[in-house]
DRENKE-336043 format. One record per residue: residue in three letters; x, y, z of N, C-alpha, C, O in turn; residue number from 1. Coordinates in steps of 0.2 Angstrom, whole numbers. Each point is the difference from the previous one (the first is absolute). Example, Ala and Ser with C-alpha at 12.3 -4.5 7.8 and 13.67 -1.06 7.14 Angstrom:
% DRENKE-336043
- res;nxx;nyy;nzz;caxx;cayy;cazz;cxx;cyy;czz;oxx;oyy;ozz;n
- ala;66;-28;39;-4;6;0;4;6;0;5;-1;3;1 .
- ser;-7;6;-7;4;6;1;-4;5;3;3;6;1;2 .
% end
This chain:
% DRENKE-336043
- res;nxx;nyy;nzz;caxx;cayy;cazz;cxx;cyy;czz;oxx;oyy;ozz;n
- unk;-132;-1;106;0;-3;6;-1;5;6;-2;-2;5;1 .
- unk;3;9;-7;-2;5;5;-4;5;-3;2;2;-5;2 .
- unk;-6;1;9;-4;5;-3;-1;6;5;-4;4;-1;3 .
- unk;7;-4;6;0;6;5;6;1;3;4;-4;2;4 .
- unk;-2;11;-1;6;2;4;0;-3;7;-5;-1;3;5 .
- unk;11;-1;-1;2;-3;6;-2;-7;1;2;-3;6;6 .
- unk;-5;0;-11;-1;-7;1;7;-4;-1;3;1;-5;7 .
- unk;-2;-6;9;6;-4;0;-2;-7;-4;-5;-3;2;8 .
- unk;9;2;-7;-2;-6;-4;6;-4;-1;6;2;0;9 .
- unk;-7;-9;1;5;-5;0;2;-1;-8;-5;-2;-3;10 .
- unk;11;2;1;2;-1;-7;5;-6;0;5;1;4;11 .
- unk;-6;-6;-8;5;-5;-1;5;2;-5;-1;3;-5;12 .
- unk;8;-4;7;5;2;-4;3;-6;-3;4;-4;2;13 .
- unk;-7;2;-8;2;-6;-4;5;2;-5;-1;3;-5;14 .
- unk;7;-5;7;6;2;-5;0;-3;-7;3;3;-4;15 .
- unk;-6;-9;3;-1;-3;-6;-4;5;-5;1;1;-5;16 .
- unk;-7;2;8;-4;4;-4;4;7;-1;-1;3;-5;17 .
- unk;5;-1;10;4;6;-1;5;-1;-6;0;5;-4;18 .
- unk;3;-10;5;5;-1;-6;-3;-1;-7;3;3;-4;19 .
- unk;-9;-6;4;-3;0;-6;-3;6;-3;0;2;-6;20 .
- unk;-2;3;11;-2;7;-2;6;4;-2;-1;4;-4;21 .
- unk;7;-5;6;5;3;-2;2;-1;-7;3;4;-3;22 .
- unk;-4;-10;1;2;-2;-7;-3;5;-5;4;3;-4;23 .
- unk;-11;-3;3;-2;5;-5;1;7;1;1;4;-5;24 .
- unk;-1;-2;12;2;7;1;7;2;-2;1;6;-2;25 .
- unk;4;-11;3;6;2;-2;1;0;-7;4;4;-3;26 .
- unk;-7;-8;-1;0;0;-7;-3;7;-3;3;3;-4;27 .
- unk;-9;-1;8;-3;7;-2;5;5;1;1;5;-4;28 .
- unk;2;-5;10;5;5;2;6;1;-5;2;5;-2;29 .
- unk;0;-11;0;6;0;-5;-2;3;-6;4;4;-3;30 .
- unk;-10;-6;0;-3;3;-6;-1;7;1;2;4;-5;31 .
- unk;-4;-1;10;-1;7;1;7;4;0;1;5;-3;32 .
- unk;4;-8;6;7;3;0;2;0;-7;3;5;-2;33 .
- unk;-3;-10;-1;2;0;-7;-3;5;-5;3;3;-3;34 .
- unk;-10;-3;4;-4;4;-4;2;8;1;1;4;-4;35 .
- unk;-1;-3;11;2;7;2;7;2;-3;1;6;-2;36 .
- unk;4;-10;3;6;1;-2;1;1;-8;3;5;-2;37 .
- unk;-7;-9;-1;0;1;-8;-3;6;-2;2;3;-5;38 .
- unk;-7;-1;9;-3;7;-2;5;6;1;-1;5;-4;39 .
- unk;5;-6;8;5;5;1;6;0;-4;5;4;0;40 .
- unk;-4;-9;-5;6;-1;-4;-1;4;-6;-2;-3;-6;41 .
- unk;2;10;6;0;4;-6;5;6;1;2;1;5;42 .
- unk;0;1;-11;5;5;0;-2;7;4;-6;2;-1;43 .
- unk;10;0;5;-1;6;4;-4;-1;6;-3;5;3;44 .
- unk;2;-11;-1;-4;-2;7;4;4;5;6;0;1;45 .
- unk;-10;4;4;3;4;5;3;-4;6;5;2;3;46 .
- unk;-7;-8;-2;3;-5;5;0;-7;-3;-3;-1;-5;47 .
- unk;7;-3;9;1;-7;-2;-7;-4;1;-4;2;4;48 .
- unk;3;-6;-9;-7;-3;0;-2;-4;6;-6;0;1;49 .
- unk;10;-3;3;-2;-5;5;-3;4;6;-3;-2;4;50 .
- unk;5;9;-4;-2;4;6;-8;0;1;-2;1;5;51 .
- unk;-2;-1;-11;-7;0;1;-3;-6;3;-4;0;4;52 .
- unk;7;-6;-6;-2;-6;3;2;0;8;-4;-3;4;53 .
- unk;9;6;-2;2;0;7;-5;4;3;-2;-2;6;54 .
- unk;0;8;-9;-5;4;4;-7;-3;0;-3;0;5;55 .
- unk;1;-3;-10;-7;-4;0;0;-5;5;-5;-1;4;56 .
- unk;10;-3;-4;1;-6;5;-1;2;7;-3;-3;4;57 .
- unk;7;9;-3;0;2;7;-6;4;2;-3;0;6;58 .
- unk;-1;3;-11;-6;3;1;-5;-5;2;-4;1;5;59 .
- unk;3;-7;-9;-4;-5;2;1;-3;7;-4;-2;4;60 .
- unk;11;1;-3;2;-2;7;-2;4;5;-3;-3;6;61 .
- unk;3;10;-6;-2;4;5;-8;-1;1;-2;1;6;62 .
- unk;-2;-1;-11;-7;-1;1;-1;-7;3;-4;0;5;63 .
- unk;7;-5;-7;-1;-7;3;2;0;7;-3;-3;4;64 .
- unk;8;7;-2;2;0;7;-5;3;5;-2;-3;5;65 .
- unk;-2;8;-8;-5;3;4;-6;-3;0;-5;0;4;66 .
- unk;4;-5;-9;-6;-3;-1;0;-8;1;-3;-4;-2;67 .
- unk;9;3;6;1;-7;1;-6;-4;4;-2;-5;-2;68 .
- unk;-1;8;7;-6;-3;3;-5;-1;-5;-4;-5;1;69 .
- unk;2;10;-5;-5;-1;-5;1;-6;-5;-4;-4;-1;70 .
- unk;10;4;-1;2;-5;-5;0;-7;3;-3;-5;-3;71 .
- unk;5;4;9;0;-6;4;-7;-2;1;-1;-6;0;72 .
- unk;-3;11;2;-7;-2;1;-4;-3;-6;-4;-4;1;73 .
- unk;6;6;-7;-3;-2;-6;3;-7;-1;-4;-5;-1;74 .
- unk;10;4;1;3;-7;-1;8;1;1;3;4;-3;75 .
- unk;-1;-8;8;7;1;3;5;0;-5;4;5;0;76 .
- unk;-3;-9;-5;5;0;-5;0;6;-4;5;2;-4;77 .
- unk;-10;2;4;0;7;-4;6;4;2;3;3;-5;78 .
- unk;-2;-2;11;5;5;2;7;-3;-2;3;4;-3;79 .
- unk;-1;-10;5;7;-2;-3;0;0;-7;6;1;-3;80 .
- unk;-11;-3;0;0;0;-8;1;7;-3;4;1;-4;81 .
- unk;-7;4;8;1;7;-3;7;3;2;4;3;-4;82 .
- unk;-2;-4;11;7;2;2;6;-4;-2;4;3;-4;83 .
- unk;-4;-9;5;6;-4;-2;-1;-2;-7;6;0;-3;84 .
- unk;-12;-1;0;0;-2;-7;0;5;-4;5;1;-4;85 .
- unk;-10;4;4;-1;5;-5;6;6;1;4;1;-5;86 .
- unk;-4;2;11;4;5;1;7;-2;0;5;4;-3;87 .
- unk;-3;-9;6;7;-3;0;2;-2;-7;6;0;-1;88 .
- unk;-10;-1;-4;2;-2;-7;0;6;-4;4;0;-5;89 .
- unk;-8;5;6;0;6;-4;6;4;2;4;3;-5;90 .
- unk;-2;-3;11;7;4;2;5;-5;0;-1;-6;1;91 .
- unk;7;8;-2;6;-4;0;6;4;3;2;5;-2;92 .
- unk;2;-9;7;6;3;3;6;-2;-5;4;5;0;93 .
- unk;-4;-11;-2;6;-2;-4;1;5;-6;6;1;-2;94 .
- unk;-11;0;-2;1;4;-6;2;7;2;4;3;-4;95 .
- unk;-7;0;9;3;6;3;7;0;1;4;5;-2;96 .
- unk;-1;-10;5;7;-1;2;4;-1;-7;5;3;0;97 .
- unk;-8;-6;-4;4;-1;-7;0;6;-3;6;2;-3;98 .
- unk;-11;2;2;0;7;-3;5;5;3;3;3;-3;99 .
- unk;-3;-4;10;4;5;3;7;-2;-1;4;5;-1;100 .
- unk;-2;-11;1;7;-2;-2;2;2;-7;5;2;-1;101 .
- unk;-10;-3;-3;2;1;-7;1;8;-1;4;2;-4;102 .
- unk;-7;2;8;2;7;0;7;1;3;3;4;-3;103 .
- unk;-2;-7;8;7;1;3;5;-2;-5;5;3;0;104 .
- unk;-6;-9;-3;5;-3;-5;0;3;-7;4;-2;-4;105 .
- unk;-9;7;3;-1;2;-7;-1;-5;-5;4;-1;-5;106 .
- unk;-8;-4;7;-1;-6;-4;-1;1;-7;2;-4;-5;107 .
- unk;-6;9;3;-2;2;-7;5;5;-3;-2;2;-6;108 .
- unk;7;-1;9;6;4;-3;-2;7;-2;1;2;-6;109 .
- unk;-5;1;10;-2;7;-2;6;5;1;5;-2;4;110 .
- unk;-4;7;-9;6;4;0;0;5;6;-1;6;-1;111 .
- unk;2;-8;7;1;5;5;5;-3;5;2;-6;0;112 .
- unk;0;10;5;5;-1;5;-2;-5;5;-6;-1;1;113 .
- unk;11;-2;3;-2;-4;6;-4;3;5;-4;-3;3;114 .
- unk;5;10;-2;-4;3;5;-7;0;-2;-5;0;4;115 .
- unk;3;1;-11;-7;0;-2;-3;-7;1;-6;-1;1;116 .
- unk;11;-4;-1;-3;-7;1;-3;-1;7;-5;-2;1;117 .
- unk;9;6;4;-2;-1;7;-7;4;0;-4;-2;4;118 .
- unk;4;8;-7;-6;4;0;-6;-4;-3;-6;0;3;119 .
- unk;7;-4;-8;-5;-4;-3;-3;-5;4;-6;-1;1;120 .
- unk;11;-2;3;-2;-6;4;-4;3;6;-4;-3;3;121 .
- unk;6;9;0;-3;3;5;-7;2;-2;-5;-1;4;122 .
- unk;4;3;-10;-7;2;-2;-4;-7;-1;-6;1;2;123 .
- unk;9;-6;-4;-4;-6;0;-2;-2;7;-6;-3;1;124 .
- unk;10;3;3;-1;-2;7;-5;5;4;-5;-3;2;125 .
- unk;6;9;-3;-4;5;4;-7;1;-3;-5;0;3;126 .
- unk;4;0;-10;-6;0;-3;-4;-6;2;-6;1;1;127 .
- unk;9;-7;-2;-4;-6;2;-3;0;7;-5;-1;2;128 .
- unk;10;3;3;-2;0;7;-6;5;1;-5;-1;4;129 .
- unk;6;7;-7;-5;6;1;-7;-2;-3;-5;1;3;130 .
- unk;5;-4;-9;-6;-2;-3;-3;-6;4;-6;0;0;131 .
- unk;10;-5;2;-3;-6;3;-3;3;7;-6;-2;2;132 .
- unk;9;6;2;-3;3;6;-6;4;-1;-5;-1;4;133 .
- unk;5;5;-9;-6;4;-2;-6;-5;-2;-5;2;3;134 .
- unk;7;-7;-7;-6;-5;-1;-3;-3;6;-6;-1;1;135 .
- unk;11;-1;3;-3;-3;7;-4;4;4;-5;-2;2;136 .
- unk;8;8;-1;-4;5;4;-6;2;-3;-6;1;4;137 .
- unk;6;0;-10;-6;2;-4;-6;-5;1;-6;1;1;138 .
- unk;9;-7;-2;-5;-6;0;-3;-1;7;-6;-1;1;139 .
- unk;10;3;4;-2;-1;7;-6;6;1;-5;-1;4;140 .
- unk;6;7;-7;-5;5;1;-6;-2;-4;-6;1;3;141 .
- unk;6;-4;-8;-6;-2;-4;-3;-6;5;-6;1;0;142 .
- unk;10;-5;3;-3;-5;4;-4;2;6;-5;-2;2;143 .
- unk;8;8;0;-3;3;6;-7;4;-2;-4;1;4;144 .
- unk;4;1;-10;-6;4;-2;-6;-4;-2;-6;2;2;145 .
- unk;7;-8;-5;-5;-4;-2;-1;-6;4;5;-3;3;146 .
- unk;-11;0;-3;-2;-6;4;3;1;7;4;-4;2;147 .
- unk;-6;9;2;3;1;7;-2;-6;5;3;1;5;148 .
- unk;-7;-6;-7;-2;-5;5;6;-4;2;3;-2;-5;149 .
- unk;-2;1;11;6;-4;2;-3;-7;3;-4;0;5;150 .
- unk;6;-5;-8;-2;-7;3;6;-3;4;6;1;-2;151 .
- unk;-8;-4;7;5;-3;4;-1;-8;-1;-5;-3;1;152 .
- unk;11;0;-2;0;-7;-1;5;-4;5;5;3;2;153 .
- unk;-7;-9;-1;5;-4;4;2;-5;-5;-3;-5;-2;154 .
- unk;9;5;0;3;-4;-5;2;-7;3;4;0;5;155 .
- unk;-6;-5;-7;2;-7;2;4;-3;-5;-2;-2;-5;156 .
- unk;8;1;7;5;-3;-5;-2;-8;-1;-1;-4;5;157 .
- unk;1;2;-11;-2;-7;-2;6;-3;-4;-1;-6;-2;158 .
- unk;6;10;1;6;-3;-4;-2;-2;-7;-4;3;-3;159 .
- unk;7;-8;1;-1;-3;-7;-5;-6;0;0;-4;-4;160 .
- unk;-3;3;10;-5;-5;1;-6;1;-5;-2;5;-1;161 .
- unk;-1;-11;-2;-6;0;-4;-6;-1;4;-6;0;-3;162 .
- unk;7;-1;10;-6;-1;4;-5;5;0;-6;-1;1;163 .
- unk;8;7;-1;-4;6;1;-2;4;-6;-3;5;0;164 .
- unk;4;-8;-6;-1;3;-6;-8;0;-1;-3;-5;1;165 .
- unk;1;11;-4;-8;0;-2;0;1;-7;5;-1;-4;166 .
- unk;-11;2;1;-1;0;-7;3;6;-3;3;-1;-6;167 .
- unk;-2;7;9;4;5;-3;7;-2;-1;3;2;-5;168 .
- unk;0;-5;10;7;-2;0;1;-5;-6;5;1;-3;169 .
- unk;-9;-6;3;0;-5;-6;0;4;-7;4;-2;-4;170 .
- unk;-9;7;4;0;3;-7;6;4;-1;3;0;-6;171 .
- unk;0;3;11;6;4;0;6;-4;-2;4;2;-5;172 .
- unk;-4;-8;8;6;-5;-2;-1;-2;-7;5;0;-4;173 .
- unk;-11;-2;2;-1;-2;-7;2;6;-5;3;-1;-5;174 .
- unk;-6;7;6;2;6;-4;7;1;0;3;2;-6;175 .
- unk;1;-2;11;7;1;0;4;-5;-4;4;2;-4;176 .
- unk;-6;-8;5;3;-5;-4;-1;1;-8;4;-1;-4;177 .
- unk;-11;2;2;-1;1;-7;3;6;-2;2;0;-6;178 .
- unk;-1;5;10;3;6;-3;7;-1;-1;3;2;-6;179 .
- unk;1;-6;10;7;-2;-1;0;-4;-7;5;1;-4;180 .
- unk;-9;-6;4;0;-4;-6;-1;4;-6;3;-2;-6;181 .
- unk;-8;7;6;-1;4;-6;6;3;-2;1;1;-6;182 .
- unk;3;3;10;6;3;-2;5;-4;-3;4;1;-4;183 .
- unk;-3;-7;7;5;-5;-2;-2;-3;-7;4;0;-4;184 .
- unk;-10;-1;3;-2;-2;-7;1;6;-5;2;-1;-6;185 .
- unk;-3;7;8;1;6;-4;7;0;-2;2;2;-5;186 .
- unk;3;-3;10;7;0;-1;2;-5;-5;5;1;-4;187 .
- unk;-8;-7;4;1;-5;-5;-2;1;-7;4;-1;-5;188 .
- unk;-10;4;4;-3;1;-6;1;7;-3;-1;0;-6;189 .
- unk;3;5;10;0;7;-3;7;0;-4;5;-3;1;190 .
- unk;-6;8;-6;6;1;-4;2;8;0;6;1;-1;191 .
- unk;-10;3;2;1;7;0;2;3;7;3;5;0;192 .
- unk;-6;-7;5;1;3;7;3;-5;5;-3;-1;5;193 .
- unk;8;-3;-7;3;-5;4;3;3;7;-1;-3;5;194 .
- unk;4;9;-6;3;3;6;-6;1;5;1;-1;6;195 .
- unk;-6;4;-8;-6;1;4;-3;-6;3;-1;0;6;196 .
- unk;1;-5;-10;-3;-7;3;5;-3;5;-3;-2;5;197 .
- unk;9;2;-7;5;-3;5;0;4;7;0;-3;5;198 .
- unk;-1;10;-6;0;4;6;-6;-2;5;1;0;6;199 .
- unk;-7;-1;-9;-6;-2;3;1;-7;3;-3;-2;6;200 .
- unk;7;-3;-9;1;-6;3;4;0;6;-1;-4;5;201 .
- unk;7;8;-5;4;1;5;-2;4;6;2;0;6;202 .
- unk;-7;5;-7;-2;4;5;-3;-3;6;2;2;5;203 .
- unk;-6;-7;-5;-3;-3;6;6;-3;4;0;0;6;204 .
- unk;5;-3;-9;6;-3;3;3;5;5;1;-1;6;205 .
- unk;0;7;-9;3;5;4;-4;3;5;2;1;6;206 .
- unk;-8;0;-7;-5;3;5;-1;-5;5;0;2;6;207 .
- unk;-1;-8;-7;-1;-5;5;6;-1;4;0;-1;6;208 .
- unk;6;1;-9;6;0;4;1;6;5;2;-1;6;209 .
- unk;-4;7;-8;1;6;4;-6;-1;5;2;2;6;210 .
- unk;-8;-4;-7;-5;-1;5;2;-5;5;-1;1;6;211 .
- unk;5;-7;-8;2;-5;5;5;3;4;1;-1;6;212 .
- unk;4;5;-9;5;3;4;-2;5;5;3;1;5;213 .
- unk;-9;2;-6;-3;5;4;-2;-3;7;-1;4;5;214 .
- unk;0;-11;-5;-1;-3;7;5;1;5;-1;0;6;215 .
- unk;8;2;-9;5;1;5;1;7;2;5;2;4;216 .
- unk;-9;2;-6;1;8;1;0;1;8;3;5;2;217 .
- unk;-7;-9;1;-1;1;7;6;-2;5;0;1;6;218 .
- unk;4;-5;-9;6;-2;4;4;5;2;3;0;6;219 .
- unk;-2;5;-10;4;6;3;-4;6;-1;-2;3;-5;220 .
- unk;-1;-1;11;-5;6;0;2;6;-3;-4;4;-3;221 .
- unk;10;-2;3;3;6;-3;3;-1;-6;3;5;-3;222 .
- unk;-4;-10;0;3;-1;-7;-3;-6;-4;0;-6;2;223 .
- unk;-5;8;-7;-4;-5;-3;5;-5;-5;1;2;-6;224 .
- unk;1;-7;9;5;-4;-3;-3;-4;-6;4;-1;-5;225 .
- unk;-10;-1;5;-3;-3;-6;0;4;-6;2;-2;-5;226 .
- unk;-5;8;6;0;5;-6;7;2;-2;2;0;-6;227 .
- unk;3;0;11;7;2;-2;3;-6;-4;3;2;-5;228 .
- unk;-4;-8;7;3;-6;-4;-4;0;-7;4;-1;-5;229 .
- unk;-10;2;5;-4;0;-7;3;5;-5;2;-1;-5;230 .
- unk;-1;7;8;2;6;-4;8;-1;-2;2;1;-6;231 .
- unk;2;-4;10;7;-1;-1;1;-5;-5;4;0;-5;232 .
- unk;-8;-6;6;1;-6;-4;-2;2;-7;3;-2;-5;233 .
- unk;-9;6;4;-2;1;-6;5;5;-4;1;-1;-6;234 .
- unk;2;5;10;5;5;-3;6;-4;-3;3;1;-5;235 .
- unk;-1;-6;9;6;-4;-2;-2;-4;-6;4;0;-5;236 .
- unk;-10;-3;5;-2;-4;-6;0;4;-6;2;-2;-5;237 .
- unk;-5;8;6;-1;5;-6;7;2;-2;1;1;-6;238 .
- unk;4;0;10;7;2;-2;3;-6;-4;3;2;-5;239 .
- unk;-4;-8;7;2;-5;-4;-3;-1;-7;3;-1;-5;240 .
- unk;-10;2;5;-3;-1;-6;2;6;-5;1;-1;-6;241 .
- unk;0;7;9;2;5;-4;7;-1;-3;2;2;-6;242 .
- unk;2;-5;10;7;-2;-2;0;-5;-6;4;0;-5;243 .
- unk;-9;-5;6;-1;-5;-5;-2;3;-7;2;-2;-5;244 .
- unk;-6;7;6;-2;4;-6;5;4;-3;-1;2;-6;245 .
- unk;6;-1;9;6;5;-2;6;-4;-3;4;3;-3;246 .
- unk;-3;-9;5;6;-3;-2;-1;-7;-2;5;-3;-2;247 .
- unk;-11;0;1;-1;-7;-2;-4;0;-6;-5;3;0;248 .
- unk;7;-7;-5;-4;0;-6;-5;-5;1;0;-6;1;249 .
- unk;-7;9;-2;-6;-4;1;-4;0;-6;0;4;-4;250 .
- unk;-4;-10;3;-5;0;-5;-6;4;2;0;2;5;251 .
- unk;-4;-1;-10;-6;4;1;-4;-2;6;-2;5;4;252 .
- unk;0;-11;-4;-5;-2;6;4;0;7;-3;1;5;253 .
- unk;9;-2;-5;4;1;6;0;7;2;0;1;6;254 .
- unk;1;4;-10;0;7;2;-7;1;2;-1;4;5;255 .
- unk;-5;-7;-7;-6;2;2;-1;-3;7;-3;3;4;256 .
- unk;6;-9;-3;-1;-3;7;4;4;5;-3;1;6;257 .
- unk;9;1;-8;4;4;5;-4;7;1;0;2;6;258 .
- unk;-3;1;-11;-3;6;1;-7;-1;4;-1;4;4;259 .
- unk;-2;-10;-5;-6;-1;4;2;-1;8;-4;2;4;260 .
- unk;10;-5;-3;2;-1;7;1;6;3;-1;1;6;261 .
- unk;5;4;-10;1;6;3;-6;4;2;0;3;5;262 .
- unk;-4;-3;-10;-6;5;1;-6;-4;4;-3;4;5;263 .
- unk;2;-10;-6;-5;-4;4;3;-2;7;-3;2;5;264 .
- unk;8;-6;-5;2;-3;7;3;5;4;-2;1;6;265 .
- unk;8;3;-8;3;5;4;-4;6;1;0;2;6;266 .
- unk;-4;0;-11;-5;5;1;-5;-1;6;-2;5;3;267 .
- unk;-1;-11;-3;-5;-2;5;3;-2;7;-3;0;5;268 .
- unk;9;-3;-6;3;-2;7;2;6;4;0;0;6;269 .
- unk;2;5;-9;2;7;3;-6;4;0;-4;0;-4;270 .
- unk;4;5;9;-6;5;0;3;6;4;4;0;4;271 .
- unk;-7;6;-7;1;6;3;-6;2;5;1;3;5;272 .
- unk;-7;-5;-7;-6;1;4;1;-2;7;-2;4;5;273 .
- unk;3;-10;-4;1;-3;7;6;4;3;0;1;6;274 .
- unk;6;0;-10;6;3;3;-2;7;2;2;2;6;275 .
- unk;-7;2;-9;-1;6;2;-5;0;6;1;4;5;276 .
- unk;-5;-9;-4;-4;-1;6;4;-1;6;-1;3;5;277 .
- unk;6;-7;-6;5;-2;5;4;6;2;1;1;6;278 .
- unk;1;3;-10;4;6;1;-4;5;4;2;3;5;279 .
- unk;-9;-2;-6;-4;4;3;-3;-2;7;-2;3;4;280 .
- unk;3;-10;-3;-3;-3;6;5;-1;5;-1;0;6;281 .
- unk;8;0;-8;5;-1;5;1;6;4;-1;6;-3;282 .
- unk;5;-6;8;2;6;3;5;3;-4;3;-3;-5;283 .
- unk;-1;10;6;4;4;-4;7;-3;-1;2;-1;-6;284 .
- unk;1;-1;11;7;-3;-1;0;-7;-3;4;-1;-4;285 .
- unk;-9;-3;6;-1;-6;-3;-1;0;-8;2;-4;-4;286 .
- unk;-7;9;3;-1;1;-7;6;2;-5;1;-3;-5;287 .
- unk;3;8;8;5;2;-4;5;-6;-1;4;-1;-5;288 .
- unk;-3;-3;11;5;-5;0;-2;-5;-5;4;-3;-4;289 .
- unk;-11;1;4;-2;-5;-5;0;2;-7;2;-4;-4;290 .
- unk;-4;10;3;0;3;-7;7;0;-3;2;-1;-5;291 .
- unk;3;4;10;7;1;-2;3;-7;-2;3;-1;-5;292 .
- unk;-4;-4;9;3;-6;-1;-3;-4;-6;4;-3;-4;293 .
- unk;-10;4;3;-3;-3;-6;2;3;-6;2;-4;-5;294 .
- unk;-1;10;4;2;3;-6;8;-1;-1;2;-2;-5;295 .
- unk;2;3;10;7;0;0;2;-7;-2;5;-1;-4;296 .
- unk;-7;-4;8;2;-7;-2;-2;-2;-7;3;-4;-3;297 .
- unk;-9;6;1;-3;-2;-7;5;3;-5;2;-3;-5;298 .
- unk;0;10;6;5;3;-5;7;-3;1;3;-1;-6;299 .
- unk;-1;-2;11;6;-3;1;0;-6;-4;5;-2;-4;300 .
- unk;-10;-2;4;-1;-6;-4;0;1;-8;3;-3;-4;301 .
- unk;-7;9;3;0;2;-7;7;2;-3;2;-2;-5;302 .
- unk;2;5;9;7;2;-2;4;-6;0;4;0;-5;303 .
- unk;-5;-5;9;5;-6;0;-2;-4;-6;4;-2;-3;304 .
- unk;-10;1;2;-2;-5;-5;0;3;-7;3;-3;-4;305 .
- unk;-6;9;3;0;3;-7;6;4;-1;3;0;-5;306 .
- unk;-2;4;10;6;5;-1;7;-3;-1;3;2;-5;307 .
- unk;-2;-8;8;6;-3;-1;1;-3;-8;5;0;-2;308 .
- unk;-11;-1;-1;0;-2;-7;0;5;-5;5;1;-4;309 .
- unk;-9;4;5;-1;5;-5;6;5;0;2;3;-5;310 .
- unk;1;-2;11;6;4;0;6;-3;-3;5;3;-1;311 .
- unk;-5;-10;1;6;-3;-3;-1;-3;-7;4;0;-4;312 .
- unk;-11;-1;2;-1;-3;-6;-4;5;-5;-1;-1;-6;313 .
- unk;-2;6;10;-5;4;-4;-7;-2;0;-1;-6;2;314 .
- unk;-3;10;-5;-7;-2;-1;-1;-3;-6;1;3;-5;315 .
- unk;-3;-9;5;-1;-4;-7;-7;-3;0;0;-7;1;316 .
- unk;-5;10;-2;-7;-3;1;-1;-5;-6;1;1;-6;317 .
- unk;-3;-7;8;-2;-5;-4;-7;-1;-1;-2;-4;-5;318 .
- unk;-2;7;9;-8;-1;-1;-2;7;-1;-1;4;5;319 .
- unk;-1;-2;-11;-3;6;-2;-7;0;-1;-3;5;-2;320 .
% end
């Protein structure tokens, strides 16, 4: 749509096309997160597996931030598909909070003192924060080095109306629907990778919910309420699902569904990539306030929901 710097281009913001583009990109993001995490599940791994997914998601987010104009000039839904769909699904806030809580509570019953539990939780927290920030900044540097052309657009909001859809939009919508149908059929007929299939089925639900909640981020200029609600709700749901896996007797397929909800829905509903963008974009006081409240409130719910059970009943995993 644009071929020269400085040119102003009018771009229709069709939310139906954006939502459809988020579906396959969230599935791809979920698959990338699962694959990277599984690659790190080996004896003697120097860091926890999810940290590489957090870094890669933030790296891509940093590039997309700097290349927003270029992406929008190609096709407007590309940018939200990459940021909200792909990056938001590769990274996950709720799993980070669950892993931090498990270290606090010594969920795996490692033979060390309570003080070491605190150190382990701090390691989980600080390493993830440092890696995510590094990925975001490095991605921004890459974005500044390559494709330096800056395109200026005037975005015209079209809402969810079908009146302004063009051929690209219809293709995107059909592709998004077929992608979702494909993973649903895979979850029905597969026997060996049901957790993976269920995760892909629930991934778009989480990503689309988070994207819709992001509409409310502008209501409080100094506190992104939409992202906060998405991350907090995903953390609460993940705590409940983890509790179900620890104290309720479930059949095999029920365990797979619960695991799919935890990995797909909660993993894609929550995000660290957007969280890091917001932390670096807000003023210093607002950034610390937002980050502190997000983490502390999430940990409080983890302690209330999971802690109250495992410290009274113990850890009794029923889905292995």
